[in-house]
N, C-alpha and C positions, 0 to 999 in steps of 0.2 A: 368305662374300662380305664381310660386315662385318668379320670378324676378319682377313681378308687385308689390309685397309686399315690396321688398327691394329697389325699385326705389326712394322713398323719402330719404332713407338713402344715397344713392349714389349721389343724387342731392345736398344734404347738404355738402357732402364730396367734391364735385367738386366746389362748390361756395366759400367755405372758408376752405381749408384743414387744416390750422394751428389751427384755432379755433375748428374745429371738433376733431382733434387729441388731442388737449389740454383738451377738455371736456370729451373725451373717456378715456384719461389717468387719469384725476382726479376722474372719476367715478370708474375706475378699482382699483385705489389706495385708494379709499374712503376718499379723502381729504375733510376737512371741510372748506368751503369757508368763514366762519366767523372768522377764526384764521389766524394770520400772519404765514408765509410770503405770503400765498395765497391771503389774503384780501388786503394787501398793493400792491401786484403785480396787482391785478385786478383794484384797484383804479388808479394806474399809467396808465393802459391801457384805462381808461375812463369809466369803468363799475361801476355801483352802486350796492353795496352789501347790501341787506336787512338783517339786523341782528335781526329783531323782529319777525321772523317766528317760528312756532311751528312745529316740525316734527311729533311727535306722542303724544304730551302732550296737551290735550284738557280739562284738569281739572281746568283751570282758574288760574294758577300760582302756584299750589302745586308741589314742586319739589321732594318730598320724596314718599316712598311707602304709600299706603293707606290700612287700615284694612277693611276687609269685614266679615260679618258673614253669614254662610251658615246653613240654617235650615234643 
């Protein structure tokens, strides 16, 4: 039962171990894929980096704190 849940993880590891370990390391180190040297390395490898994504900002371009009033 527990191994059935982990089987997709092991399949990805066996198909491309270098890419899997690179993704795991970048996630653990919290590397930003939009910044150099990671971005330039990914572009050399043939990957396309989308730098127009919003992680948690859905306010439409506002980059600072917003004020709210609580009644």
